[in-house]
C-alpha positions as a printed Julia matrix, in Angstrom:
315×3 Matrix{Float64}:
   0.0    0.0     0.0
   1.21   3.38   -0.81
   1.54   5.96    2.02
  -0.86   8.88    1.95
   0.91  12.18    2.39
  -0.78  14.59    4.83
  -2.34  17.61    3.27
  -1.57  20.96    5.0
  -4.36  23.49    4.52
  -3.45  26.91    3.18
  -5.18  29.87    4.79
  -5.54  32.48    2.11
  -7.13  35.89    2.59
  -8.14  38.37    0.0
  -6.31  41.56   -0.84
  -9.38  43.55    0.23
  -9.4   42.08    3.75
  -5.66  42.68    4.08
  -6.1   46.32    3.14
  -8.85  46.78    5.68
  -6.7   45.25    8.45
  -3.76  47.5     7.59
  -6.04  50.56    7.64
  -7.37  49.66   11.09
  -3.86  49.13   12.52
  -2.65  52.4    11.02
  -5.61  54.25   12.52
  -4.84  52.82   15.97
  -1.19  53.89   15.74
  -2.07  57.41   14.6
  -4.68  57.9    17.37
  -2.35  56.56   20.1
   0.53  58.72   18.9
  -1.64  61.81   18.9
  -2.74  61.19   22.49
   0.81  60.47   23.68
   2.46  63.5    22.09
  -0.47  65.74   22.95
   0.21  65.05   26.64
   3.96  65.53   26.38
   4.05  68.14   29.17
   2.34  65.69   31.51
   4.87  62.87   30.94
   7.92  65.05   31.61
   6.55  67.13   34.5
   6.87  66.45   38.24
   3.96  66.48   40.69
   3.35  69.86   42.33
   5.33  70.23   45.53
   2.28  71.01   47.64
   0.49  67.94   46.37
   3.39  65.58   46.83
   4.9   66.67   50.13
   2.38  68.97   51.75
   1.83  72.69   51.75
   4.15  73.37   54.67
   7.09  71.62   53.04
   6.49  73.5    49.78
   7.75  76.71   51.43
  10.87  75.06   52.85
  14.29  74.94   51.28
  14.94  78.66   50.93
  18.32  79.86   49.72
  20.49  81.77   52.18
  20.81  85.27   50.73
  20.38  87.47   53.79
  21.75  87.57   57.31
  22.12  85.08   60.11
  19.75  85.52   63.05
  20.76  83.54   66.16
  17.86  82.77   68.51
  18.17  81.14   71.92
  15.07  79.35   73.22
  14.49  77.28   76.32
  11.52  75.15   77.34
   9.99  76.29   80.64
   7.02  75.07   82.67
   4.81  76.47   85.41
   4.98  74.78   88.8
   1.67  72.99   88.17
   2.71  72.08   84.58
  -0.5   73.54   83.16
   1.28  76.41   81.4
   4.23  75.79   79.12
   6.3   78.37   77.22
   9.59  79.36   75.67
  12.09  81.4    77.74
   9.55  82.74   80.26
   6.0   82.19   81.43
   3.19  84.5    80.22
   3.45  87.95   81.8
   7.21  87.75   82.2
   9.73  89.43   79.83
  10.85  87.38   76.81
   7.86  85.04   76.88
   7.62  83.27   73.49
   9.64  86.02   71.73
   8.5   87.06   68.25
  11.21  86.67   65.59
  11.32  89.11   62.65
  13.17  88.09   59.48
  13.25  88.54   55.71
  13.1   85.97   52.94
  16.54  84.38   52.63
  17.63  85.06   56.21
  18.98  82.11   58.17
  17.39  81.76   61.61
  19.64  79.61   63.81
  17.76  78.12   66.77
  19.72  77.15   69.88
  17.16  75.21   71.9
  17.61  73.83   75.42
  15.29  71.87   77.67
  15.37  73.72   80.99
  12.16  72.08   82.23
  11.61  68.72   83.88
   9.37  67.26   81.14
  10.3   65.93   77.7
  10.07  68.33   74.75
  10.76  68.59   71.0
  10.93  71.48   68.51
   9.99  72.47   64.98
   8.76  75.27   62.7
   5.47  75.09   60.82
   3.28  77.35   58.68
   0.17  75.81   60.26
  -1.63  78.11   62.71
  -2.82  75.16   64.81
  -1.79  71.59   65.57
   1.47  69.74   65.1
   1.39  69.06   61.35
   3.59  70.46   58.59
   6.93  70.67   60.42
   9.38  72.13   57.9
  12.32  69.77   57.23
  15.58  70.91   58.8
  13.89  72.91   61.55
  13.04  69.95   63.76
  14.92  69.07   66.93
  14.17  65.64   68.38
  10.59  64.38   67.98
   7.53  63.37   69.98
   8.75  59.77   69.94
  12.36  60.7    70.74
  12.24  64.05   72.59
  14.84  66.16   74.36
  15.27  65.08   77.96
  15.72  67.64   80.75
  19.12  69.31   80.43
  19.61  68.38   76.78
  19.97  70.9    73.94
  20.4   71.04   70.17
  20.32  73.41   67.18
  18.4   73.72   63.92
  18.01  76.23   61.08
  15.17  77.81   59.12
  15.6   79.79   55.87
  12.19  81.16   54.86
  11.51  81.05   51.15
   8.29  83.08   51.26
   6.86  85.95   53.25
   4.28  85.09   55.86
   3.77  84.1    59.48
   5.38  80.9    60.72
   5.3   79.32   64.17
   7.98  77.66   66.28
   6.42  75.09   68.6
   6.97  72.14   70.87
   5.97  69.09   68.84
   5.11  66.87   71.8
   1.38  66.26   71.81
  -0.53  68.8    73.87
   2.4   71.13   74.56
   1.6   73.67   71.82
  -1.94  74.02   73.15
  -0.5   74.66   76.62
   1.5   77.65   75.38
   4.71  76.46   73.72
   4.31  78.46   70.51
   5.88  81.65   69.17
   5.69  83.66   65.94
   8.2   84.12   63.1
   7.17  87.1    60.97
   8.86  87.05   57.56
   8.67  90.19   55.44
   6.11  92.99   55.6
   3.15  91.05   56.92
   0.01  92.97   57.82
  -1.05  92.76   61.43
  -4.33  91.03   60.62
  -2.47  87.97   59.41
  -0.42  87.63   62.57
  -1.29  85.2    65.31
  -3.55  86.91   67.79
  -3.37  86.16   71.48
  -6.35  84.11   72.6
  -9.14  86.09   74.21
  -9.36  85.24   77.91
 -12.43  83.23   78.69
 -14.84  84.76   81.2
 -14.47  83.26   84.62
 -17.3   80.9    85.42
 -18.44  80.74   88.99
 -18.28  77.19   90.18
 -21.23  75.73   91.98
 -20.63  74.38   95.49
 -19.42  70.83   95.4
 -21.82  68.18   96.56
 -20.1   65.57   98.63
 -20.61  62.15   97.13
 -20.31  58.86   98.86
 -16.96  57.2    98.12
 -17.13  54.58   95.42
 -16.29  51.03   96.27
 -13.06  50.19   94.44
 -13.02  47.09   92.32
 -10.25  44.57   93.0
  -7.04  45.58   91.23
  -6.53  43.46   88.1
  -2.8   44.04   87.89
  -3.01  46.47   84.94
  -3.09  50.27   85.15
  -4.43  52.13   82.1
  -2.92  55.31   80.7
  -6.26  56.56   79.36
  -7.04  58.5    76.19
  -6.74  62.25   76.71
  -4.28  62.04   79.59
  -1.72  63.99   77.53
  -3.73  67.17   78.24
  -4.21  68.73   81.69
  -7.5   67.99   83.38
  -7.23  64.33   84.24
  -5.36  65.34   87.39
  -8.45  67.13   88.69
 -10.25  63.81   89.01
  -7.14  61.71   89.67
  -7.72  59.78   86.43
  -4.45  60.31   84.58
  -3.72  56.69   85.49
  -6.66  54.34   86.05
  -6.58  53.31   88.79
  -4.16  55.96   90.08
  -3.67  54.45   93.55
  -3.3   50.7    93.93
  -2.33  48.32   96.72
  -0.44  45.06   96.07
   1.64  42.5    97.93
   5.41  41.98   97.8
   6.45  40.07   94.7
   3.48  41.09   92.57
   3.83  42.71   89.15
   2.07  45.86   87.93
   1.57  46.46   84.2
   0.86  49.87   82.7
  -1.0   49.91   79.35
  -0.7   52.99   77.12
  -4.27  53.41   75.87
  -3.67  57.01   74.8
  -2.57  58.27   71.36
   0.53  59.98   72.76
   3.76  58.54   74.13
   4.23  58.47   77.91
   6.61  57.33   80.63
   6.07  55.62   83.97
   8.85  57.01   86.17
   9.18  56.44   89.91
   9.37  59.5    92.14
   7.62  62.85   91.86
   7.81  65.53   89.13
  11.29  67.02   89.27
  12.54  64.34   91.66
  12.75  60.98   89.89
  14.3   58.34   92.17
  15.35  55.69   89.6
  13.52  52.8    91.27
  11.79  52.07   87.96
  11.45  53.87   84.65
   9.66  52.72   81.51
  11.42  55.28   79.28
   9.16  56.5    76.48
   6.6   53.87   75.54
   4.29  54.31   72.58
   0.52  54.04   72.23
  -0.67  50.44   72.31
   2.33  49.13   74.26
   2.84  48.16   77.9
   5.43  48.42   80.68
   5.68  46.08   83.69
   7.55  46.2    86.99
   7.76  43.65   89.81
   7.83  45.09   93.35
  10.11  43.08   95.64
  10.18  45.46   98.6
   7.41  46.86  100.75
   6.78  50.58  100.7
   4.92  53.4    99.01
   6.02  54.17   95.45
   5.01  57.44   93.78
   5.36  57.69   90.03
   4.63  60.17   87.22
   5.0   60.78   83.47
   8.13  62.68   82.42
   6.4   63.99   79.3
   3.21  65.11   81.06
   4.17  65.71   84.73
   0.6   66.37   85.9
   0.1   62.62   85.49
   0.85  61.02   88.85
   0.02  57.75   90.6
   0.97  55.62   93.57
   1.61  51.94   94.29
   1.38  50.71   97.89
   3.32  47.48   98.4
   2.36  45.52  101.5
């Protein structure tokens, strides 16, 4: 038998169909090219500075063309820690001094922590809050602040006229008074930061004595509650919950940071730490534990927010 050779089919198209296909492909190429080259500026441009890094950073990075302006600032605190400031408390000379400069001047900050709390520093164009710290002006940070007695330097070269603010960047400290103005150029007075209008004094109603609450058994964990980074919790003794606990020798106490700010648990009293135990700075959502091996009464406080105090009684 003779072998049958396989037959391979030939796919043949017409010249008309080929011409139509070529016309379609050419049309696609022409349309795509027109779109691409029509947007040429888009492909070679960079995102706007304010959109990519924030409005405050967009004014940073000025060129030094003027004079150097040395400024010495120190963190100070009132005895009850409710009022914070630079150089002097409100009403005293040199409180939060206003700095006047021109575009291109170099302001050299020499900053020292002369208080007993933790602090940090930065310059921002924002009239409120802690956002928009201009790169190069920051000293330490809220998560790694200056400890009492420490100091550092930073520089700010304004690139635009306007009002800027030097602040403490630890949460709550700007609101307590650690903020001063930097006026760059000929800025009208209505754009400057105005001092807050004193609130009218409200007569307090006589306190009604309440029966003492029965304390629940201590669970072994003390909460650092939300909002404790601002004064006020000390009025109700709720900066630590519970603030006063009683345990036996050999038991362990755990502190849980349930606030949004960083805190410390430091043995002793504000301004007089005794080094029995110290958590150092611990962040939101973390804990610190200490086992008490000796009987006694142990006071403790937060180095960042010294109005926060508590006590552990070891039996």
